[in-house]
C-alpha positions as CSV (number, residue, x, y, z in Angstrom):
1,M,31.0,71.8,107.3
2,D,30.3,68.5,106.3
3,L,33.4,66.6,104.8
4,E,31.6,64.0,103.5
5,L,33.4,60.8,104.9
6,K,30.8,59.3,106.5
7,G,31.0,55.1,105.8
8,K,34.8,55.9,104.4
9,V,37.0,53.1,105.6
10,A,40.8,54.6,106.9
11,I,43.7,53.0,108.0
12,V,45.7,55.0,110.5
13,G,49.3,54.6,111.7
14,G,50.1,55.3,115.1
15,G,46.5,55.4,116.2
16,S,46.9,54.6,119.6
17,M,48.2,58.0,120.9
18,G,49.0,61.2,119.9
19,I,49.3,62.8,116.4
20,G,47.8,59.2,115.2
21,Y,45.2,59.3,117.8
22,G,44.2,62.9,117.0
23,I,43.6,61.8,113.2
24,A,42.1,59.0,114.0
25,N,39.4,61.1,116.3
26,R,39.3,63.6,114.1
27,L,38.1,61.1,111.3
28,A,35.8,58.7,113.4
29,A,34.0,62.3,114.1
30,E,33.4,62.8,110.4
31,G,31.8,59.2,110.6
32,A,34.3,56.8,109.0
33,D,35.0,53.2,110.4
34,L,38.8,52.9,111.6
35,V,41.7,50.1,111.4
36,I,44.2,51.6,113.8
37,F,47.5,50.2,113.9
38,A,50.4,50.4,117.1
39,R,52.8,48.3,118.5
40,R,51.2,48.6,122.6
41,I,48.5,46.3,122.7
42,P,46.9,48.2,125.7
43,K,47.0,51.6,124.7
44,L,45.8,50.7,121.1
45,E,42.6,48.2,122.3
46,A,41.6,50.9,124.9
47,A,42.1,54.0,121.9
48,A,39.8,51.6,119.6
49,A,36.9,51.2,122.1
50,E,37.2,54.7,123.3
51,L,36.8,56.2,119.3
52,S,33.9,53.6,118.9
53,A,32.1,54.5,122.0
54,K,32.3,58.3,121.1
55,H,31.6,58.4,117.7
56,G,29.1,55.3,117.0
57,V,31.9,54.0,114.5
58,R,33.4,50.9,113.4
59,V,37.1,50.8,114.9
60,V,39.5,47.6,114.5
61,P,42.6,47.4,116.6
62,V,45.4,45.8,115.2
63,S,48.7,45.3,116.6
64,A,51.4,45.3,114.6
65,D,55.6,46.9,114.1
66,I,55.6,48.5,110.7
67,R,59.3,48.0,110.4
68,N,58.2,44.1,110.0
69,Q,57.8,44.1,106.2
70,D,55.2,41.1,106.7
71,E,52.8,43.3,108.3
72,S,51.6,45.7,105.7
73,G,49.8,43.5,104.1
74,R,48.1,41.9,107.1
75,I,47.0,45.6,108.2
76,V,45.4,46.2,105.0
77,Q,43.9,42.8,104.6
78,T,42.0,43.4,108.2
79,A,40.4,46.6,106.7
80,I,39.0,44.9,103.5
81,D,38.1,41.4,106.0
82,H,35.9,44.0,108.1
83,F,34.5,46.6,105.5
84,G,35.1,45.3,102.2
85,K,36.9,48.2,101.0
86,L,39.2,50.9,101.8
87,D,39.2,54.7,100.9
88,I,42.1,56.2,103.0
89,L,45.4,55.4,104.0
90,V,47.2,57.3,106.6
91,N,50.8,57.1,107.2
92,N,51.8,57.7,110.8
93,D,54.5,56.1,113.1
94,G,56.5,58.1,115.4
95,A,60.0,58.8,114.9
96,P,63.5,57.1,115.0
97,P,66.2,57.9,118.2
98,L,67.7,61.9,118.9
99,G,71.7,61.6,118.7
100,A,74.4,63.4,117.0
101,I,75.2,61.9,113.0
102,D,78.1,59.9,113.9
103,S,76.5,58.5,116.9
104,F,74.6,56.3,114.9
105,D,75.8,52.8,113.5
106,D,74.4,50.6,110.1
107,V,72.0,49.2,112.8
108,A,70.3,52.5,113.4
109,W,70.3,53.8,110.0
110,Q,68.7,50.3,108.5
111,K,65.9,50.4,111.5
112,A,65.3,54.6,111.0
113,I,64.6,53.6,106.7
114,E,62.6,50.7,108.0
115,Q,60.5,52.8,110.2
116,N,60.0,56.1,108.0
117,L,60.4,54.8,104.7
118,F,60.2,51.3,103.7
119,S,57.1,51.4,105.8
120,V,55.3,53.8,103.8
121,I,56.3,52.1,100.4
122,R,55.1,48.9,101.8
123,M,51.9,49.8,103.1
124,V,51.2,51.8,99.8
125,R,52.1,48.7,97.9
126,S,49.5,46.6,99.9
127,A,46.8,49.5,99.7
128,L,47.1,50.4,96.4
129,P,44.9,47.8,94.7
130,H,42.4,48.7,97.1
131,L,42.8,52.8,96.5
132,K,42.3,52.3,92.9
133,A,38.8,50.2,93.6
134,S,37.6,53.0,95.4
135,G,37.9,55.4,92.6
136,S,38.6,58.6,95.0
137,G,40.8,57.3,97.3
138,S,43.8,59.1,99.7
139,I,47.0,58.7,100.5
140,L,48.3,60.9,103.8
141,N,51.8,60.6,105.0
142,I,52.9,62.4,108.2
143,S,56.5,63.3,108.4
144,A,57.9,66.3,110.1
145,I,59.2,69.9,109.6
146,S,62.8,69.0,110.0
147,A,62.5,67.2,106.7
148,I,62.4,70.1,105.0
149,Q,64.1,72.5,108.3
150,P,66.6,70.6,109.5
151,I,67.6,70.6,113.1
152,A,70.7,68.9,114.6
153,G,70.5,66.0,116.1
154,F,67.2,64.7,114.3
155,A,69.4,63.2,111.2
156,L,67.7,59.8,111.3
157,S,64.7,61.4,111.0
158,V,65.9,64.2,108.6
159,A,67.3,61.8,106.2
160,T,64.7,59.0,105.9
161,W,61.8,61.8,105.5
162,A,63.5,63.6,102.9
163,G,63.4,60.6,101.0
164,L,59.7,59.8,101.9
165,I,58.5,63.0,100.2
166,G,60.4,62.5,97.0
167,Y,58.7,59.3,96.7
168,A,55.1,60.5,97.8
169,K,55.8,63.5,95.1
170,T,56.7,60.8,92.5
171,L,53.8,58.7,93.8
172,S,51.0,61.2,93.3
173,M,52.0,62.2,89.7
174,E,52.2,58.0,89.1
175,I,48.6,57.7,90.8
176,A,46.5,61.1,89.9
177,Q,45.2,59.3,87.0
178,H,43.1,56.8,89.3
179,G,41.5,60.0,91.4
180,I,44.0,58.9,94.1
181,N,45.6,62.1,96.1
182,V,49.0,62.0,98.0
183,N,50.2,64.5,100.2
184,T,52.7,64.9,103.2
185,I,52.2,66.9,106.4
186,C,55.4,68.0,108.1
187,P,53.5,69.2,111.9
188,G,56.1,71.6,113.8
189,Y,56.4,71.5,117.3
190,I,53.3,69.2,118.5
191,D,52.1,68.8,122.1
192,T,53.0,65.0,121.9
193,D,55.3,62.4,123.8
194,R,57.9,62.8,121.3
195,L,58.2,66.5,122.1
196,Q,58.2,65.7,125.9
197,K,61.5,63.7,124.4
198,V,62.9,66.8,122.8
199,F,62.3,68.7,126.4
200,A,63.8,66.3,128.0
201,A,66.9,65.5,125.9
202,G,69.7,68.1,126.7
203,T,71.2,69.8,129.8
204,E,68.4,72.2,130.3
205,S,65.0,72.1,132.5
206,P,62.2,70.7,130.0
207,E,60.2,73.7,131.1
208,S,63.2,76.3,129.7
209,V,63.4,74.2,126.5
210,R,59.8,74.5,126.0
211,A,59.7,78.1,126.2
212,K,62.6,79.0,124.4
213,L,60.4,76.5,121.6
214,I,57.7,79.4,121.6
215,T,59.5,81.9,121.0
216,E,60.6,80.4,118.0
217,I,56.8,79.7,116.7
218,P,55.8,83.4,115.1
219,L,51.9,82.2,116.5
220,G,53.8,81.8,120.2
221,R,51.8,78.6,121.0
222,I,52.9,74.8,120.4
223,G,50.3,73.1,118.3
224,T,48.1,70.7,118.9
225,T,47.0,67.3,117.6
226,A,43.7,68.8,116.4
227,D,45.8,71.2,114.1
228,I,47.4,68.4,112.4
229,A,44.0,66.3,112.0
230,N,42.0,69.0,110.8
231,L,43.6,69.5,108.0
232,V,44.3,65.5,107.2
233,A,41.1,65.3,107.5
234,L,40.1,68.1,104.6
235,L,42.9,66.5,103.0
236,V,41.5,62.9,102.6
237,S,38.0,64.1,101.7
238,P,36.4,65.1,98.4
239,A,36.8,68.4,99.6
240,G,40.8,67.9,99.2
241,S,40.7,65.7,96.3
242,Y,42.1,68.8,93.6
243,I,45.1,68.7,95.9
244,T,47.7,66.5,95.4
245,G,51.5,66.0,95.6
246,C,52.3,68.9,98.4
247,T,54.9,68.9,101.4
248,I,52.4,71.1,104.0
249,P,54.2,72.8,107.3
250,V,52.2,72.9,110.1
251,D,53.9,74.7,112.5
252,G,52.5,78.1,113.5
253,G,54.7,79.8,111.3
254,L,57.9,77.9,112.5
255,L,59.1,77.3,108.8
256,R,61.5,79.9,107.5
257,A,61.9,78.9,103.8
258,L,59.9,81.0,101.0
259,R,58.4,78.1,99.0
């Protein structure tokens, strides 16, 4: 199925590894040109070179810390300088540290807010004029299943991503008139470095923790970055243009609530 993304321009956060790289790889396979950003320069540049060589598209790496309020404008302007337009914004930037609620001071909370909420607000603010100009833009946010089914020890992520979901829903209503859809994906247990940290966080062996987590998942497996990227590609394409304001779990059936 051709998703009609050839020639589209997308910004993908965290594009050097994990879910971000998986999304960038899927969009590049559909023919989209990319700006990918992350903090670690060597991995970022290697990812850009690999994606470009593999798919024959243009990929521009930008070293940036999205928690810095000045970075969003620079990232967006890079896309405009290189490609002259912007069609797709994928907000994705890892997650704050794990730990008990009472172990975090104001500094930790502020960093989490900057990373998970303010970064998206600023990226959208910078990107919106260009997405409006495209006439059919798309904004896609990556959060986590913990934002809608809280997990002990994930307080920084749960609280800030819950705010993101509220922001995204409101945004979807306000900019729908411009032909821009806005959606948020909540991945469950996906095989990434972040999940490895979860496996290693307690006193049990990582292998034991992994086995227990798999028993919680009705489909009986840990997810892959491709599981997330496939849905992203649909939602940001013309085929998904009528889907907006949604918060979608991609979790193998892990979420127990009725929706």
